[in-house]
C-alpha positions in Angstrom: 86.2 103.3 102.7 83.4 105.9 102.0 81.7 105.0 105.3 85.0 105.7 107.0 85.2 109.1 105.3 81.7 109.9 106.4 82.4 108.9 110.0 85.6 111.0 110.1 83.7 114.0 108.8 81.2 113.6 111.5 83.4 112.7 114.5 86.9 113.9 113.8 88.1 116.5 116.4 90.2 118.2 113.7 87.1 120.0 112.3 86.0 121.4 115.7 88.0 124.6 115.4 87.0 125.2 111.8 83.3 124.8 112.6 83.7 127.3 115.5 85.4 129.8 113.3 82.6 129.5 110.7 80.0 130.1 113.5 82.0 133.1 114.8 82.1 134.6 111.4 78.3 134.2 111.1 77.8 135.9 114.4 80.0 138.8 113.2 77.9 139.1 110.0 74.7 139.4 112.1 76.3 142.2 114.1 77.5 144.0 111.0 74.0 143.8 109.4 72.5 146.0 112.1 71.0 149.2 110.7 72.6 151.3 113.5 75.9 150.3 114.9 76.4 152.7 117.7 74.1 153.1 120.7 72.4 156.5 121.3 74.1 158.8 123.8 72.3 160.4 126.6 73.6 163.5 128.3 72.2 165.3 131.4 73.2 168.3 133.3 71.7 169.9 136.4 72.9 172.7 138.6 72.0 176.1 140.2 72.2 179.5 138.5 73.6 181.8 141.2 72.4 185.4 140.9 72.2 188.4 143.2 68.4 188.4 143.0 67.9 184.7 143.8 69.2 181.3 142.7 67.4 179.0 140.3 67.9 175.4 139.2 68.7 174.6 135.5 68.1 171.2 133.9 69.3 170.0 130.5 68.8 166.6 129.0 70.0 165.6 125.5 69.7 162.4 123.4 71.8 162.0 120.2 72.4 159.2 117.7 75.5 158.9 115.5 74.7 158.0 111.9 76.7 156.3 109.2 76.0 158.2 105.9 79.0 157.4 103.7 78.5 153.6 103.0 80.3 152.3 106.2 77.5 149.8 106.9 77.5 148.4 103.3 81.3 147.9 103.4 81.1 146.3 106.8 78.4 143.9 105.7 80.3 143.0 102.5 83.5 142.3 104.5 81.5 140.2 107.0 79.8 138.2 104.2 83.1 137.5 102.5 84.6 136.4 105.8 81.7 134.0 106.4 82.2 132.5 103.0 85.9 132.2 103.5 85.5 130.5 106.8 83.0 128.1 105.3 85.4 127.4 102.4 88.2 126.7 104.9 86.0 124.2 106.7 85.2 122.5 103.4 88.9 122.5 102.5 89.7 120.8 105.8 87.1 118.2 105.1 88.7 117.4 101.7 92.1 117.0 103.4 90.7 114.8 106.1 88.9 112.7 103.5 92.1 112.2 101.6 94.0 111.2 104.7 91.2 108.7 105.7 91.3 107.1 102.2 95.1 106.7 102.5 94.8 105.3 106.0 92.0 102.9 105.0 94.2 101.8 102.0 97.1 101.2 104.4 94.8 99.1 106.6 93.7 97.0 103.6 97.3 96.7 102.5 98.4 95.6 106.0 95.7 92.9 106.1 96.9 91.6 102.7 100.6 91.8 103.8 99.7 89.9 107.0 98.0 87.2 105.0 101.0 87.0 102.7 103.4 86.7 105.6 101.3 83.9 107.0 101.4 82.1 103.6 105.2 82.6 103.5 105.5 81.1 107.0 103.4 78.1 106.0 105.6 77.6 102.9 108.8 78.0 105.0 107.4 75.3 107.4 106.7 73.0 104.5 110.2 73.6 103.1 111.8 72.8 106.5 109.8 69.5 106.7 110.7 68.6 103.1 114.4 69.2 103.8 114.3 67.0 107.0 112.5 64.3 105.0 115.1 64.4 102.3 117.9 64.4 104.9 116.4 61.2 106.4 116.3 59.7 103.0 119.9 60.6 102.4 119.0 63.0 99.5 119.8 66.2 101.3 122.6 67.6 103.5 122.6 69.2 106.9 123.3 72.5 105.2 120.0 72.3 103.4 118.2 71.6 106.7 119.9 74.4 108.5 119.1 76.8 105.6 115.5 75.8 105.7 115.4 76.5 109.5 117.0 79.9 108.9 114.4 80.6 106.2 111.6 79.6 108.7 113.0 82.0 111.3 113.1 84.7 108.6 109.4 84.0 107.8 108.4 84.1 111.4 110.2 87.5 111.8 108.4 88.8 108.7 105.0 87.8 110.1 105.8 89.7 113.4 106.6 92.8 111.4 103.4 92.4 109.3 101.4 92.1 112.6 103.0 95.3 113.9 102.3 97.1 110.7 98.7 96.0 110.8 98.3 97.2 114.4 99.9 100.6 113.5 97.6 101.0 110.4 94.5 100.3 112.5 95.5 102.7 115.2 96.2 105.5 112.7 92.8 105.0 111.1 91.0 105.0 114.5 92.7 108.3 115.3 91.3 109.9 112.1 87.9 108.4 112.7 87.8 109.7 116.3 87.3 106.1 117.6 88.3 104.7 121.0 91.6 102.8 120.8 89.9 99.7 122.2 87.1 99.8 119.7 87.6 97.1 117.0 87.2 97.9 113.3 86.8 95.4 110.4 87.7 97.1 107.1 85.5 96.0 104.3 86.9 96.3 100.8 89.9 95.4 98.7 92.7 97.3 96.9 92.6 96.9 93.2 93.9 98.5 90.1 91.9 101.1 88.3 90.5 100.2 84.9 89.0 103.5 83.9 91.3 106.0 82.1 92.3 109.1 84.0 90.8 112.5 82.8 93.1 114.9 81.1 95.6 117.0 83.1 94.2 120.3 81.6 90.7 119.5 82.7 91.9 118.6 86.2 93.9 121.8 86.5 91.0 124.0 85.4 88.7 122.2 87.8 91.1 122.7 90.7 91.6 126.4 90.1 87.8 127.0 89.8 86.5 124.7 92.6 89.3 124.1 95.2 88.0 125.2 98.6 91.3 126.7 99.8 91.5 128.7 96.5 87.9 129.8 97.0 88.6 130.8 100.6 91.5 132.9 99.4 89.2 134.6 96.9 86.7 135.4 99.6 89.5 136.6 101.9 90.7 139.0 99.2 87.1 140.3 98.8 86.9 140.7 102.6 90.2 142.6 102.6 89.0 144.9 99.9 85.8 145.6 101.7 87.7 146.3 105.0 90.0 148.7 103.1 87.0 150.6 101.8 85.5 150.6 105.3 88.7 152.0 106.8 88.7 154.8 104.2 85.1 155.7 104.9 85.5 155.6 108.6 88.0 158.5 108.2 85.0 160.7 107.1 83.1 162.7 109.7 80.3 160.9 111.5 77.3 163.2 112.1 75.0 162.8 115.1 71.4 163.9 115.3 69.5 164.4 118.5 67.1 166.3 120.7 67.6 168.2 123.9 65.4 169.5 126.6 66.2 172.2 129.1 64.4 174.1 131.8 65.6 177.6 132.6 63.9 180.3 134.8 60.6 178.6 134.7 60.8 178.1 130.9 60.9 174.8 129.0 63.4 174.7 126.1 63.2 172.0 123.4 65.8 171.9 120.7 67.0 169.7 117.9 70.7 169.1 117.7 73.3 168.1 115.2 76.9 167.2 115.8 79.9 166.2 113.7 83.3 165.1 114.6 86.2 167.0 113.0 88.9 164.6 111.7 91.8 166.9 112.2 94.2 164.6 114.0 92.8 161.1 113.9 91.9 160.3 110.2 92.0 156.5 110.8 95.5 156.3 109.5 96.4 153.1 111.4 93.4 151.2 110.3 93.7 152.4 106.7 97.4 151.3 106.6 96.7 147.9 108.1 93.7 147.2 105.8 95.8 148.2 102.8 98.6 145.8 103.8 96.0 143.0 104.3 94.5 143.6 101.0 97.9 143.4 99.3 98.7 140.3 101.2 95.4 138.6 100.3 95.8 139.5 96.6 99.3 138.0 96.6 98.2 135.0 98.6 95.4 134.3 96.1 97.8 134.4 93.1 100.3 132.2 94.9 97.7 129.7 95.9 96.4 129.4 92.3 99.9 128.7 91.1 100.4 126.1 93.8 97.1 124.4 93.0 98.2 124.0 89.3 101.5 122.6 90.3 100.0 120.3 93.0 97.5 118.9 90.5 100.2 118.2 88.0 102.4 116.4 90.6 99.5 114.4 91.9 98.4 113.5 88.3 101.9 112.3 87.4 102.1 110.3 90.6 98.8 108.7 89.9 99.8 107.7 86.3 103.1 106.2 87.6 101.3 104.3 90.3 98.7 103.0 87.8 101.4 101.8 85.4 103.3 100.1 88.3 100.1 98.2 89.3 99.4 97.2 85.7 102.8 95.5 85.6 101.4 92.7 87.8 98.3 92.3 85.7 97.6 89.6 83.2 99.1 86.2 83.8 102.1 87.4 85.9 100.7 86.8 89.3 98.9 83.6 88.4 102.1 82.1 86.9 104.1 83.1 90.1 101.3 81.6 92.3 101.4 78.4 90.3 105.2 78.1 90.7 104.7 78.7 94.4 102.3 75.8 94.7 104.4 73.4 92.7 108.0 74.1 93.8 107.9 72.4 97.2 106.6 69.2 95.7 109.2 69.5 93.0 111.9 69.8 95.7 110.5 66.7 97.5 110.7 64.8 94.3 114.3 66.0 93.7 113.4 67.9 90.5 114.9 71.1 91.9 117.5 71.7 94.5 117.0 73.8 97.7 118.6 76.9 96.2 116.1 76.8 93.3 113.3 76.3 95.8 114.3 79.4 97.8 114.8 81.5 94.7 111.4 80.6 93.1 109.6 81.0 96.4 111.1 84.3 97.2 110.5 85.7 93.7 106.9 84.7 94.0 106.5 86.2 97.5 108.4 89.4 96.5 106.1 89.8 93.5 103.0 89.4 95.6 104.4 91.8 98.1 105.3 94.3 95.4 101.8 94.1 94.0 100.3 94.9 97.4 102.7 97.9 97.7 101.8 99.0 94.2 98.0 98.9 95.0 98.6 100.8 98.2 100.6 103.5 96.4 97.8 103.7 93.7 95.2 104.2 96.4 97.3 106.9 98.0 98.0 108.6 94.7 94.3 108.6 93.8 93.4 110.1 97.2 96.0 112.8 96.8 94.7 113.6 93.3 91.2 114.0 94.6 92.6 116.3 97.3 94.6 118.3 94.8 91.5 118.8 92.6 89.3 119.6 95.6 87.0 116.7 95.4 85.7 115.2 98.7 84.7 112.0 96.9 
């Protein structure tokens, strides 16, 4: 199962987009970390000065550089760092979800293998029952009704085996999809479903762990930090941006060298749109974080209760229950041949035993699924 999880994390196409977004956020951080964000501006002017005495040519060249002096760069870098961390946390959250789905799918494959083996056993028992009924009919100890009932039961067992085969094929296909394998590539699951013997940790510790370490909650925290930084950046971008530069001019055979300073006047555009959008995003991120923390607590509680219920259901079949049913299953056909039980008792005992084994398989599959969901709810990848 753990090999399947590792293979899915390596090859699953579901993580491609998350990895690309994390790489894109890293590229944006590198851009935001530049000391100077804007390129220098070069201005040039050339033209004649027309006079009565004689015309001359004037040349002016200027170079200026806008400067961020009010913390814009720091806010931009903080927002970019938080965005990188959020994207990485989203990627890790997707990995946790994928791992839980793989564990559930792998458990379904193991359950389908056991169900197929059980269906084959039921078919063999039904065939033995049909033969025993025909033998008793020849000996005059059974009626045609018993033989016909045995044949119907054999048909039912054959149908159950076909359904078990279909279920096995479907479970294998779903696992291959999660692992990113070719449909024609065979897989042989190694492992078995079994009941847990270790006691579950307390609900309070699981809830605390989920709120503190769940990757989607962590991503929401970083997104809130990024939104706060973007809001600060939008406010600071409304402040004037000074520009320093130098200019050179030539006028009437004279060279003129000057230092220049410029500043934009925020009379009309005070970055109102960006400030409003960033403020709304900050509020949304804050509310989303609070809602996600509440959701995490509830999800852990639901997953924990499901796990306890599944564990209790699996423990019902423990002890001597299954062994006693299996012993009855082995003895009842011979008892029928010997005339110690009638055919109705044979069917009841056999179906009870098979239903119990089938119920145990379903209980183990549900326990595996509940455990996978509990790991996901807490935020554990393993």
